[in-house]
Structure formats: structure tokens, C-alpha cells
VEXKELO-699543 format. One line per 2 residues: number of its first residue (from 0); their letters; for each residue x, z, y of N, C-alpha, C. Coordinates in pm, whole numbers. Layout:
VEXKELO-699543
NUM	a	X Z Y X Z Y X Z Y  ...
//
This chain:
VEXKELO-699543
0	mm	1024 2961 -737 1022 2815 -749 913 2758 -657  948 2653 -584 852 2592 -492 742 2521 -570
2	rv	618 2543 -530 504 2479 -595 460 2360 -509  472 2240 -566 436 2117 -496 322 2049 -570
4	vi	218 2009 -498 114 1926 -557 118 1790 -489  108 1685 -569 103 1549 -518 -39 1498 -539
6	lt	-108 1471 -431 -248 1429 -436 -254 1277 -433  -313 1217 -536 -321 1072 -549 -466 1030 -570
8	na	-489 900 -565 -622 851 -599 -644 857 -750  -550 801 -828 -564 801 -974 -433 831 -1046
10	yp	-321 803 -986 -193 819 -1054 -178 962 -1107  -132 980 -1230 -69 882 -1319 -166 802 -1408
12	yl	-296 810 -1379 -392 731 -1457 -403 591 -1397  -445 499 -1480 -470 362 -1435 -610 354 -1375
14	pg	-638 256 -1289 -546 152 -1241 -487 189 -1106  -396 106 -1059 -344 118 -923 -232 217 -906
16	eq	-180 220 -783 -73 310 -741 53 297 -827  76 176 -879 191 157 -967 323 187 -897
18	fi	323 173 -763 448 190 -690 498 334 -697  410 429 -728 455 568 -740 552 582 -857
20	dd	545 491 -955 640 495 -1066 784 498 -1016  813 419 -913 950 412 -862 992 540 -792
22	ei	896 614 -737 926 736 -663 933 859 -751  849 865 -853 828 991 -925 953 1040 -994
24	vy	1040 949 -1036 1162 990 -1107 1252 1074 -1018  1245 1055 -887 1332 1131 -797 1278 1271 -773
26	wa	1148 1291 -792 1096 1427 -789 1148 1507 -908  1165 1440 -1020 1210 1509 -1141 1353 1559 -1129
28	eh	1429 1510 -1033 1567 1555 -1016 1575 1697 -961  1466 1747 -903 1467 1878 -838 1407 1983 -931
30	kd	1493 2052 -1001 1447 2153 -1097 1398 2280 -1029  1423 2293 -898 1379 2411 -824 1238 2395 -769
32	ah	1172 2285 -805 1034 2263 -761 946 2233 -882  832 2298 -888 734 2268 -993 633 2170 -934
34	vt	628 2050 -990 547 1941 -935 425 1917 -1023  308 1917 -961 182 1888 -1030 114 1771 -961
36	lm	75 1672 -1039 -1 1559 -986 -149 1589 -998  -222 1566 -889 -365 1593 -885 -440 1467 -842
38	pa	-483 1385 -939 -558 1264 -905 -704 1294 -875  -764 1209 -792 -907 1221 -764 -990 1161 -876
40	va	-932 1064 -948 -1000 996 -1058 -906 997 -1178  -959 1026 -1296 -874 1031 -1416 -950 972 -1534
42	ng	-925 845 -1561 -990 776 -1673 -885 728 -1772  -912 748 -1901 -820 701 -2003 -699 790 -2018
44	ep	-590 730 -2064 -466 804 -2086 -373 788 -1967  -305 896 -1927 -213 884 -1814 -84 814 -1852
46	rp	-18 758 -1753 116 706 -1773 208 823 -1809  316 795 -1881 411 903 -1910 481 949 -1783
48	lp	503 1080 -1774 571 1139 -1660 705 1197 -1703  798 1214 -1610 925 1279 -1644 901 1422 -1692
50	pg	990 1474 -1774 976 1612 -1824 967 1712 -1708  886 1815 -1730 874 1921 -1632 761 1904 -1533
52	ms	699 1786 -1530 587 1763 -1440 455 1785 -1513  353 1824 -1438 223 1849 -1500 114 1772 -1425
54	id	-2 1764 -1489 -119 1699 -1431 -232 1801 -1426  -305 1805 -1318 -423 1889 -1308 -539 1803 -1259
56	ta	-650 1809 -1332 -765 1724 -1300 -877 1801 -1230  -838 1900 -1149 -938 1981 -1079 -1030 1895 -992
58	ft	-977 1788 -934 -1059 1703 -847 -1163 1623 -924  -1147 1613 -1055 -1239 1529 -1134 -1346 1610 -1205
60	sg	-1343 1742 -1195 -1438 1826 -1269 -1561 1855 -1184  -1677 1852 -1250 -1802 1884 -1182 -1830 1797 -1061
62	rw	-1797 1671 -1072 -1796 1587 -952 -1936 1563 -895  -2036 1534 -979 -2163 1488 -925 -2250 1603 -874
64	lg	-2260 1710 -951 -2337 1824 -901 -2268 1884 -780  -2135 1898 -789 -2061 1951 -676 -2074 1863 -553
66	rl	-2078 1731 -575 -2089 1639 -461 -2226 1652 -394  -2331 1669 -476 -2465 1685 -420 -2472 1809 -332
68	va	-2416 1918 -383 -2412 2042 -303 -2334 2019 -175  -2221 1946 -186 -2136 1922 -69 -2206 1834 34
70	vi	-2287 1738 -12 -2361 1652 83 -2458 1737 165  -2528 1826 97 -2622 1913 168 -2547 2003 266
72	ea	-2434 2056 220 -2352 2141 308 -2302 2063 429  -2260 1938 405 -2203 1857 514 -2304 1830 625
74	lf	-2431 1820 589 -2534 1795 690 -2536 1901 799  -2491 2021 765 -2493 2133 859 -2353 2174 903
76	nd	-2254 2088 874 -2115 2124 900 -2063 2055 1026  -1973 2124 1096 -1918 2069 1221 -1837 1942 1199
78	if	-1779 1924 1079 -1701 1803 1053 -1791 1680 1067  -1906 1684 1003 -1999 1571 1012 -2056 1557 1152
80	hs	-2092 1669 1215 -2149 1662 1350 -2049 1603 1448  -1923 1641 1436 -1819 1586 1524 -1803 1436 1503
82	ew	-1810 1394 1376 -1796 1252 1346 -1915 1173 1400  -2032 1231 1391 -2153 1167 1445 -2136 1143 1595
84	rh	-2085 1243 1666 -2065 1229 1811 -1962 1121 1841  -1855 1114 1759 -1752 1011 1779 -1813 871 1761
86	lr	-1892 853 1658 -1954 723 1634 -2046 683 1749  -2119 780 1803 -2210 750 1914 -2132 712 2039
88	re	-2022 785 2067 -1940 753 2185 -1881 613 2175  -1838 574 2054 -1770 446 2035 -1867 329 2016
90	gk	-1997 357 2016 -2094 251 1996 -2095 197 1854  -2053 278 1758 -2046 234 1619 -2148 305 1530
92	lg	-2238 380 1591 -2334 457 1512 -2442 365 1456  -2452 363 1325 -2555 289 1253 -2576 360 1121
94	wr	-2672 312 1044 -2701 386 920 -2584 382 823  -2510 269 819 -2398 260 725 -2281 347 768
96	ta	-2248 345 897 -2136 428 942 -2174 576 935  -2299 609 965 -2342 749 954 -2336 796 810
98	lr	-2378 709 718 -2372 745 576 -2227 764 531  -2138 676 575 -1997 691 539 -1941 821 594
100	al	-1978 855 717 -1932 980 776 -1981 1099 694  -2106 1095 651 -2162 1204 571 -2093 1214 436
102	lh	-2075 1100 369 -2014 1103 235 -1868 1146 242  -1796 1099 343 -1657 1141 357 -1649 1291 390
104	ss	-1737 1338 476 -1737 1481 509 -1766 1565 386  -1864 1523 306 -1898 1599 186 -1784 1596 85
106	kv	-1716 1482 75 -1605 1472 -19 -1491 1565 22  -1464 1573 151 -1359 1664 198 -1395 1808 166
108	lq	-1519 1847 189 -1561 1984 161 -1550 2014 12  -1593 1920 -72 -1586 1940 -216 -1441 1950 -263
110	qa	-1356 1859 -215 -1216 1859 -260 -1141 1981 -208  -1178 2031 -91 -1115 2153 -41 -1147 2271 -132
112	rq	-1271 2278 -181 -1307 2383 -276 -1228 2369 -406  -1217 2245 -454 -1145 2222 -580 -998 2258 -567
114	lt	-938 2225 -453 -798 2259 -432 -779 2410 -420  -875 2476 -357 -869 2622 -345 -880 2688 -483
116	ry	-967 2634 -569 -979 2689 -705 -851 2668 -784  -787 2554 -764 -657 2533 -829 -559 2642 -786
118	ad	-555 2672 -657 -465 2777 -608 -504 2913 -663  -634 2938 -680 -679 3064 -740 -622 3080 -881
120	rn	-619 2971 -958 -571 2976 -1096 -419 2978 -1107  -352 2907 -1016 -209 2880 -1034 -119 2943 -929
122	gd	-177 2997 -825 -97 3052 -716 -98 2958 -596  -67 3014 -481 -71 2935 -358 27 2819 -364
124	id	-7 2714 -292 70 2589 -292 166 2591 -174  293 2561 -202 391 2556 -94 380 2426 -14
126	va	368 2314 -84 355 2185 -17 249 2101 -88  152 2053 -12 60 1951 -62 106 1818 -3
128	yc	155 1730 -90 202 1598 -48 92 1498 -83  35 1437 19 -79 1348 3 -29 1204 10
130	yw	-44 1131 -101 8 995 -104 -69 904 -9  -196 937 14 -280 860 106 -329 952 217
132	nd	-342 898 336 -396 975 447 -547 955 451  -611 1022 355 -756 1005 338 -817 1139 303
134	tq	-930 1139 234 -1007 1263 218 -929 1375 151  -845 1343 50 -769 1450 -15 -677 1520 84
136	sy	-618 1442 174 -528 1504 271 -605 1590 371  -727 1549 406 -808 1631 495 -851 1759 423
138	aa	-880 1746 294 -914 1865 214 -797 1963 209  -676 1909 198 -558 1995 196 -543 2070 329
140	il	-579 2005 440 -576 2072 570 -673 2190 571  -793 2171 516 -889 2282 509 -837 2394 420
142	ak	-775 2358 307 -719 2461 219 -605 2535 287  -531 2465 371 -425 2530 449 -486 2631 546
144	ar	-596 2593 610 -663 2684 704 -713 2810 633  -742 2797 502 -788 2912 424 -672 2994 369
146	gr	-550 2953 397 -433 3028 353 -387 2998 212  -437 2891 149 -400 2861 11 -292 2754 1
148	vr	-265 2685 109 -158 2585 115 -74 2617 238  60 2621 220 146 2653 334 175 2532 421
150	rv	205 2418 359 243 2298 433 169 2177 376  128 2088 464 63 1963 423 138 1846 486
152	vt	183 1755 401 249 1632 449 174 1513 390  181 1402 459 108 1284 414 186 1157 441
154	rv	174 1062 349 218 926 376 101 852 443  135 743 512 34 652 565 81 511 531
156	hg	-6 431 472 32 298 424 -33 190 511  -134 122 459 -200 16 534 -350 32 535
158	vd	-409 41 413 -554 53 403 -602 185 462  -516 286 465 -551 415 523 -501 428 667
160	ly	-457 317 725 -402 319 861 -479 230 957  -498 105 920 -550 5 1014 -702 -1 1013
162	ep	-762 34 1126 -908 35 1135 -973 -101 1111  -914 -212 1152 -980 -341 1126 -1004 -370 978
164	rr	-938 -297 889 -959 -320 747 -1082 -246 695  -1150 -171 781 -1269 -96 742 -1394 -153 809
166	yr	-1509 -125 749 -1637 -170 805 -1655 -116 946  -1692 -203 1039 -1710 -172 1181 -1583 -113 1243
168	ey	-1470 -142 1182 -1341 -89 1230 -1350 63 1248  -1403 127 1146 -1425 272 1151 -1352 340 1038
170	mp	-1261 429 1075 -1183 508 978 -1235 652 983  -1316 693 885 -1381 823 894 -1285 941 899
172	lk	-1311 1032 991 -1254 1167 998 -1109 1176 1044  -1035 1068 1048 -891 1078 1069 -856 1150 1200
174	rq	-930 1120 1306 -898 1180 1436 -917 1332 1435  -1006 1381 1350 -1032 1525 1346 -916 1604 1287
176	fi	-838 1540 1198 -737 1615 1122 -594 1578 1159  -575 1475 1240 -442 1418 1259 -343 1515 1322
178	qs	-391 1611 1399 -301 1706 1464 -251 1815 1370  -311 1828 1253 -289 1946 1170 -184 1930 1060
180	yd	-127 1811 1045 -25 1791 941 107 1851 984  182 1895 886 318 1941 915 414 1824 929
182	ri	386 1715 859 466 1593 877 384 1473 830  400 1363 904 333 1237 872 442 1133 850
184	yv	449 1078 729 553 981 695 498 840 712  553 768 810 514 630 833 619 537 774
186	ls	578 412 751 665 317 683 732 219 776  691 218 903 752 127 1000 727 182 1140
188	sh	804 131 1236 784 171 1375 648 123 1426  602 9 1375 469 -40 1413 362 59 1369
190	aa	377 113 1249 279 211 1199 279 336 1286  397 381 1328 405 500 1413 336 476 1546
192	sy	359 361 1606 295 328 1734 144 320 1718  99 260 1609 -45 247 1585 -109 384 1565
194	ma	-43 471 1489 -96 605 1465 -111 682 1595  -10 671 1682 -15 744 1808 -122 687 1901
196	at	-127 555 1913 -219 492 2008 -364 501 1962  -387 489 1832 -525 481 1781 -584 618 1750
198	yg	-503 706 1692 -557 834 1645 -500 955 1719  -403 932 1807 -342 1044 1878 -246 1125 1794
200	ap	-183 1063 1694 -88 1135 1609 31 1182 1693  71 1309 1680 183 1360 1759 315 1295 1717
202	ae	390 1242 1813 516 1174 1783 613 1267 1712  613 1394 1749 710 1488 1691 681 1519 1544
204	km	561 1487 1497 528 1513 1357 545 1390 1268  570 1274 1329 586 1153 1250 732 1128 1218
206	ql	757 1080 1098 892 1046 1056 889 915 978  982 827 1011 988 696 946 1084 704 828
208	ip	1029 698 708 1109 684 586 1043 573 505  1107 456 494 1043 343 426 1028 368 276
210	lg	937 292 217 933 284 72 1059 214 23  1077 207 -106 1193 139 -161 1160 75 -294
212	vp	1247 -13 -337 1233 -77 -468 1366 -69 -540  1363 -61 -672 1489 -62 -748 1561 -195 -728
214	le	1692 -188 -718 1772 -309 -701 1798 -371 -837  1748 -491 -855 1768 -563 -980 1911 -612 -990
216	qa	1967 -605 -1109 2100 -663 -1131 2089 -815 -1138  1983 -864 -1201 1963 -1008 -1212 1897 -1061 -1084
218	ls	1925 -1186 -1052 1867 -1250 -936 1785 -1372 -979  1684 -1402 -899 1607 -1523 -922 1694 -1645 -893
220	rp	1658 -1756 -952 1732 -1880 -927 1640 -1982 -861  1697 -2069 -778 1615 -2170 -712 1578 -2283 -806
222	sp	1478 -2358 -767 1436 -2475 -846 1537 -2588 -831  1542 -2678 -927 1629 -2796 -913 1580 -2886 -799
224	eg	1667 -2973 -755 1636 -3065 -646 1506 -3141 -674  1422 -3150 -572 1297 -3224 -586 1180 -3142 -635
226	ri	1202 -3015 -664 1095 -2926 -710 1098 -2796 -631  983 -2733 -613 981 -2597 -561 871 -2519 -632
228	hi	894 -2389 -643 798 -2298 -705 762 -2192 -602  635 -2188 -564 584 -2091 -466 506 -1985 -542
230	vs	529 -1858 -508 458 -1746 -573 385 -1666 -465  267 -1617 -497 197 -1520 -413 155 -1403 -502
232	vs	158 -1284 -445 124 -1162 -519 29 -1080 -433  -97 -1071 -473 -191 -987 -399 -322 -976 -475
234	fc	-394 -868 -447 -530 -852 -496 -617 -951 -419  -712 -1011 -485 -793 -1117 -423 -908 -1054 -344
236	lp	-882 -1025 -218 -979 -965 -127 -990 -1050 0  -1098 -1037 76 -1109 -1115 200 -993 -1095 295
238	vk	-942 -970 307 -835 -941 401 -706 -1017 368  -691 -1060 243 -569 -1129 201 -569 -1277 239
240	hl	-684 -1333 269 -696 -1472 316 -619 -1570 227  -646 -1566 100 -578 -1658 8 -619 -1803 31
242	er	-732 -1824 97 -771 -1962 130 -669 -2026 224  -599 -1944 303 -495 -1999 389 -379 -2054 307
244	iv	-346 -1985 198 -239 -2036 111 -280 -2170 52  -404 -2178 4 -453 -2304 -54 -441 -2417 48
246	dg	-488 -2393 169 -484 -2497 272 -341 -2531 312  -256 -2427 321 -117 -2452 355 -44 -2533 250
248	la	-75 -2505 123 -11 -2580 14 -62 -2724 8  -190 -2743 38 -242 -2879 43 -171 -2959 151
250	mf	-151 -2897 267 -78 -2963 375 66 -2990 334  130 -2892 269 269 -2910 225 280 -3028 129
252	ar	189 -3036 34 194 -3145 -64 179 -3281 4  92 -3288 105 73 -3415 175 193 -3450 263
254	en	254 -3348 323 367 -3372 412 498 -3395 337  502 -3355 210 626 -3367 132 596 -3436 -2
256	pq	556 -3561 0 515 -3629 -124 629 -3646 -223  754 -3634 -175 869 -3651 -264 900 -3524 -344
258	vq	831 -3414 -313 858 -3285 -377 747 -3252 -475  785 -3210 -596 688 -3163 -695 677 -3011 -682
260	ak	562 -2963 -640 544 -2820 -612 457 -2754 -718  483 -2626 -740 400 -2544 -829 370 -2413 -758
262	wt	245 -2370 -767 203 -2242 -709 157 -2150 -820  211 -2028 -821 169 -1924 -915 114 -1807 -835
264	hv	-10 -1767 -864 -65 -1648 -800 -73 -1534 -900  -24 -1417 -859 -27 -1296 -940 -125 -1198 -877
266	gg	-226 -1157 -953 -321 -1059 -902 -465 -1098 -930  -545 -998 -965 -687 -1020 -988 -767 -983 -865
268	gp	-893 -946 -887 -975 -904 -775 -1106 -979 -767  -1197 -933 -683 -1333 -988 -679 -1341 -1134 -634
270	ll	-1242 -1182 -560 -1246 -1321 -512 -1163 -1416 -597  -1113 -1370 -712 -1025 -1454 -792 -1091 -1586 -832
272	ee	-1212 -1579 -885 -1278 -1702 -931 -1308 -1796 -814  -1341 -1739 -701 -1367 -1822 -582 -1241 -1896 -538
274	ik	-1126 -1826 -542 -1000 -1890 -502 -958 -1994 -605  -983 -1967 -732 -955 -2067 -835 -1034 -2195 -808
276	al	-1161 -2180 -777 -1245 -2297 -751 -1198 -2371 -626  -1158 -2296 -524 -1109 -2359 -402 -981 -2438 -430
278	aa	-891 -2380 -509 -767 -2449 -544 -796 -2576 -622  -889 -2568 -716 -923 -2686 -795 -979 -2797 -706
280	nr	-1055 -2758 -605 -1117 -2856 -516 -1017 -2918 -420  -927 -2836 -365 -839 -2886 -258 -700 -2925 -307
282	lg	-654 -2865 -416 -521 -2899 -468 -530 -2990 -589  -640 -2978 -663 -655 -3057 -786 -635 -3206 -768
284	pl	-688 -3267 -661 -672 -3412 -645 -530 -3456 -607  -443 -3362 -570 -309 -3397 -524 -214 -3405 -643
286	sn	-145 -3516 -654 -63 -3541 -774 69 -3466 -776  114 -3414 -661 247 -3352 -657 242 -3200 -643
288	is	129 -3139 -681 124 -2993 -683 38 -2946 -800  86 -2843 -867 10 -2778 -975 -4 -2631 -940
290	fe	-91 -2562 -1010 -114 -2421 -978 -159 -2347 -1103  -132 -2216 -1102 -176 -2128 -1211 -209 -1992 -1153
292	fl	-308 -1926 -1213 -349 -1793 -1173 -327 -1700 -1291  -236 -1605 -1275 -202 -1514 -1385 -297 -1396 -1394
294	gy	-379 -1373 -1291 -466 -1257 -1293 -386 -1129 -1280  -445 -1019 -1327 -376 -890 -1320 -251 -891 -1407
296	vp	-140 -849 -1350 -14 -834 -1423 35 -692 -1399  66 -615 -1504 117 -479 -1484 237 -479 -1390
298	he	244 -375 -1308 349 -368 -1205 487 -388 -1263  513 -326 -1378 647 -335 -1435 682 -475 -1483
300	dv	581 -562 -1494 605 -699 -1540 609 -802 -1428  571 -761 -1306 564 -858 -1197 701 -918 -1168
302	kn	805 -835 -1172 938 -888 -1141 982 -996 -1238  928 -993 -1358 964 -1098 -1455 920 -1236 -1406
304	vf	816 -1239 -1324 772 -1368 -1267 884 -1430 -1185  961 -1346 -1117 1070 -1395 -1032 1198 -1420 -1109
306	le	1210 -1360 -1226 1337 -1368 -1300 1334 -1466 -1415  1218 -1493 -1471 1211 -1577 -1591 1204 -1726 -1560
308	ap	1164 -1761 -1440 1157 -1903 -1400 1209 -1914 -1257  1255 -2031 -1217 1298 -2047 -1078 1184 -2017 -981
310	vd	1215 -1945 -874 1118 -1918 -767 1188 -1941 -634  1123 -2014 -545 1185 -2051 -419 1134 -1971 -299
312	vl	1010 -1924 -306 955 -1852 -192 833 -1772 -235  817 -1654 -175 693 -1575 -187 614 -1597 -59
314	vn	486 -1627 -72 401 -1653 44 292 -1547 54  270 -1499 176 164 -1402 205 93 -1450 331
316	ts	-40 -1442 332 -117 -1485 450 -222 -1381 489  -195 -1255 462 -292 -1149 488 -312 -1128 638
318	es	-430 -1078 675 -454 -1046 816 -410 -905 849  -379 -824 748 -338 -686 771 -256 -637 654
320	eg	-143 -574 682 -58 -519 577 10 -393 629  47 -306 537 133 -195 571 277 -245 567
322	tp	353 -193 472 488 -244 445 487 -288 300  463 -415 273 429 -460 138 544 -449 38
324	vs	520 -373 -67 621 -356 -171 643 -487 -246  539 -569 -260 556 -695 -332 660 -783 -265
326	mm	666 -779 -133 768 -856 -61 907 -800 -87  918 -667 -84 1047 -605 -112 1096 -640 -252
328	ea	1004 -637 -348 1044 -666 -486 1091 -810 -500  1023 -903 -435 1067 -1042 -439 1205 -1056 -375
330	ms	1222 -994 -260 1349 -1004 -188 1463 -938 -264  1432 -834 -342 1537 -769 -421 1595 -862 -526
332	tg	1519 -965 -564 1569 -1065 -659 1626 -1187 -588  1631 -1183 -454 1686 -1295 -380 1586 -1401 -342
334	vp	1457 -1370 -349 1353 -1467 -312 1310 -1440 -168  1325 -1538 -78 1282 -1520 61 1130 -1521 72
336	vv	1080 -1468 184 937 -1448 203 888 -1523 326  773 -1587 313 700 -1645 425 575 -1560 446
338	ap	558 -1502 566 447 -1409 588 412 -1404 736  289 -1362 769 248 -1351 910 300 -1224 974
340	dv	310 -1225 1104 357 -1109 1179 240 -1015 1204  201 -940 1101 94 -842 1113 141 -711 1051
342	gg	84 -600 1100 118 -469 1044 267 -445 1044  316 -395 929 457 -362 917 542 -471 856
344	is	490 -594 846 564 -701 779 695 -731 850  695 -729 984 818 -764 1057 928 -662 1034
346	yv	893 -545 981 994 -445 946 1073 -488 823  1017 -581 745 1081 -629 623 1127 -774 636
348	vs	1042 -858 693 1065 -1003 695 1105 -1049 834  1202 -1138 840 1241 -1204 964 1283 -1346 932
350	de	1312 -1423 1035 1356 -1561 1013 1496 -1567 954  1565 -1455 947 1698 -1452 886 1691 -1438 735
352	cg	1576 -1397 682 1563 -1381 537 1435 -1445 484  1375 -1532 566 1251 -1598 529 1191 -1664 650
354	al	1060 -1650 667 992 -1705 784 881 -1611 826  890 -1561 949 786 -1475 1005 695 -1563 1091
356	ms	573 -1583 1044 478 -1672 1111 398 -1595 1215  311 -1664 1285 218 -1599 1377 120 -1513 1298
358	gs	43 -1432 1369 -46 -1339 1301 -158 -1405 1224  -197 -1525 1264 -305 -1597 1197 -264 -1743 1179
360	pd	-174 -1771 1085 -117 -1905 1073 -218 -2006 1018  -210 -2130 1069 -294 -2236 1014 -218 -2310 905
362	dr	-282 -2411 848 -222 -2479 734 -90 -2547 768  -80 -2603 889 44 -2671 927 159 -2572 943
364	ei	132 -2457 1004 237 -2357 1021 286 -2306 886  193 -2282 795 230 -2236 661 313 -2342 590
366	sr	270 -2466 597 343 -2575 532 485 -2586 583  501 -2582 713 634 -2599 771 723 -2479 745
368	ai	664 -2359 739 744 -2241 706 795 -2250 562  710 -2292 470 753 -2309 331 864 -2413 322
370	ar	846 -2524 393 947 -2630 388 1081 -2582 442  1078 -2509 553 1205 -2461 610 1277 -2366 515
372	va	1201 -2276 453 1262 -2176 367 1307 -2234 233  1224 -2319 174 1252 -2367 39 1330 -2497 34
374	lg	1324 -2577 142 1388 -2708 140 1499 -2723 244  1506 -2631 340 1601 -2643 450 1745 -2623 407
376	ed	1836 -2661 497 1979 -2650 468 2024 -2506 449  1953 -2411 509 1993 -2270 502 1926 -2195 388
378	rq	1864 -2264 294 1786 -2195 192 1868 -2097 110  1993 -2130 80 2075 -2037 2 2115 -1916 86
380	vl	2139 -1938 214 2170 -1826 305 2050 -1731 313  1931 -1787 323 1810 -1704 329 1794 -1621 202
382	rs	1827 -1678 88 1817 -1605 -39 1915 -1488 -40  2036 -1513 3 2136 -1405 7 2096 -1297 106
384	na	2044 -1339 222 2004 -1242 323 1885 -1157 277  1794 -1218 201 1678 -1143 151 1724 -1026 64
386	rr	1816 -1053 -24 1870 -947 -110 1942 -841 -25  2016 -887 75 2095 -794 156 2006 -699 235
388	vi	1891 -747 283 1798 -660 356 1753 -545 267  1723 -573 142 1678 -467 51 1792 -370 22
390	er	1911 -421 1 2026 -334 -25 2048 -237 91  2032 -285 212 2064 -204 329 1953 -108 370
392	rf	1826 -149 350 1717 -70 410 1610 -23 314  1601 -83 196 1488 -50 108 1532 -21 -35
394	da	1649 33 -51 1699 71 -183 1626 197 -228  1554 190 -339 1473 302 -386 1557 427 -409
396	sr	1674 412 -465 1755 530 -499 1793 608 -373  1810 540 -262 1843 609 -137 1718 658 -66
398	ny	1619 568 -48 1501 604 31 1418 714 -33  1399 708 -165 1315 808 -229 1386 942 -240
400	rd	1517 940 -260 1590 1068 -258 1580 1133 -120  1595 1052 -15 1583 1105 120 1442 1160 144
402	fv	1342 1087 96 1204 1130 117 1174 1261 46  1209 1270 -81 1181 1392 -157 1252 1511 -94
404	an	1378 1492 -56 1453 1601 8 1386 1644 138  1332 1548 211 1266 1580 338 1139 1660 315
406	vl	1059 1619 217 936 1694 187 970 1837 145  1070 1852 60 1108 1986 14 1162 2071 129
408	sv	1226 2008 226 1275 2084 342 1159 2136 425  1049 2060 431 930 2108 500 874 2230 428
410	ga	873 2224 295 822 2336 217 909 2459 224  1037 2440 254 1130 2553 259 1119 2630 390
412	n	1055 2572 490 1046 2635 622 913 2709 642
//
């Protein structure tokens, strides 16, 4: 029986990585593979898993003493020395980047030991599937070099791909390990091009298999004439630029005084209170727009936002994205999307199923995009097209089955 380990940040523990819920059921279909989830962090009770799957918390044991030993080891290790030289060549060497390089190097060394101990207890690993292209995946490469893992494959999303999303545009260690994967799964052609140009990822090792979302039987309904409901879904971080949504909605309200608008934001995060205050200041005085902040909503409940009340458009104004699942989920219910042309968004959104804005839209561009999508003559066509895009390209039952079969084929060779 093939032994597969899935390396995650926390899944099946909370918080985060809810999207793996949609994928994990397709792993359970393969009775010829023994699947173990190995999270780096495990707090509280795990989510329920399909029968036959197991959890191993090797990455969470002895973390602090082991990390201290690993930090000392990293100071004398070629991984850290190589990263130091890279930072100096790129003009990015400073105390913060050097510290990040040291901590990431030590984490890789520690996790490689933990993964090797897992193999000592349970037998060698046929495939290490890394949900993120980060330290766990680099650790799996080291374990492979030690003969304890046969194949290492990794997904690449957004936060683990785009350097501008990191301090000093520095992504620790990636260039050192990028040649050593057996397969790299990208979510869009833009991601593949970026991986090759930025990190030197080999084209022959990259494969494009998109994420997917379950196809809802129910569809969202539009608002009655004279009203629109705008929804945004994101963690409140600087990279998400939620202030752009506030400014765009203020412009929309002023340009469309005959329309009663409502904005609902789904998602918590460190900037939530700041965005609430900004909305109160800039939208509060306007009589034809209201707003609500739902905060954190469990992943399985987010779709209810689109199904329980009329929704006319999902708006995103981030400066960087991978291939956003929140957009796919909205579109699966027939809700068109307004979003900037950054990262992998254009792989999902186009003017045929929403509005693809410039990479850094201002308030007027956002306002006019919302008006075209939610108030224009083609609004019903856009809703139908949004659903059709998901049916054709992002159906979870097709994409995840293809992905799991592909990973297992790597392990079989």
C-alpha cells in the first residue's frame, strides 16, 4: 500500500486551510493509499476526517527545545550560509532578513528530523504532498535526500509564491530547493510563469491543475430593482486593500443616488476594526448605502451569505492573489466578480463573467465596474456566465480527482 503524507500548516486543526475540506474527500476514494495528515501546528480538536485517514503530530512535539538546537545547528549549516550570500547579492541583507533566513533554515532542519523520525516509526514515505511551498516542503526535500521519502510534490498558492507579499520582497530558501521537487502544482499559467522567472522552477516539473469548488444546486438571486447587495470576502490585511472597497462604494453611492446599496464584508483579521471605522467615516454620512461586518465566518457557512439573501456582486481589491477560492465559490452560485488583474485572478475572472479591473484600481474604476456588473443590461448574462466558468474549469469533483490521481501516479513511479 502506498504511504502518503500530506503536510499542512494546521489542517485538520483550526484555524485556516478550510479549503482542504473540499479536497480531502477525494483522497478517501483511494483505498490503495494510506494517507496521514501531518500539521505543523495542532491546537484543540481536529476536524473530522474520512474513514481510513490518520493524523500524526510529529511536527508539533518537542518544538521549543528542538528549535533552539536547530537554530544553533543552522548557524553552521550551508542552507543558512547560502541564503546569507543570496541576501547580500540582492541588496536585501539586514538584521530582519538575516534573522528570517536563520529561523527558516532552523525550522527546515528541525522539521526534516521530525519527518525522518516519523519514517523511522512508520516506514519510508512514498509521497510527501506539501500543501504549501514553504518550510515543510523543504524539510521533505532533505528527508528525500536521506532516503526516507521517495517523492516530494508541492502545491503553490499565493502567499507562498509572490515575493511582494513578504517583507523586503524576500521569500526565504525557495531558490535553494526549487529544483528538487518531483512535481510542482501551480494554479494558473501566471503562477507557472512567475515560478520560472523568479525562482528558476523547471518548466518540465510544473503542472497546472486548478483548485475547485463544489457545484451548488441552489443559485443566488439578484436584488430587486433599485437595490444592490455587494459582498466582499477576505481576511483584513494590508495586502487586501479593503480601503479601496470603502472608497469605491462611496463613489458608487454618490454616482448612483437612485440606488439603495448594501455592503457585507465577510472575514476577520487585524485590520477589521480599522476598516469598520473607515466605513463609518466615509460611508456613514451617505443616505443610500448601508454596511455590515460579519467578522470570521466558518468556511462551510460562507456560501450561505450568497444563498440566503440576494447578492449582486463580489468585490475584491487585493494587490496580490493566487487563485482565490472565495471568487470561485461566489461564481458557483451565479454571483459575478469585480476584481483587479493581479496574480491568478484573470484565470478565473473576465469581463464575460464580471469585471477585470486594472491592477491598482481607484475609486472611480471600482464604482463603474460595480455599476456595469450589477446594474448593466447584461447583468443576468454575467450571472449565468459566472456559473458556467465554474462548471467548465473549477468543478471540485473533476479537478480534485484529477489532482489526487496525478499525485498517486508520481508515487507509483
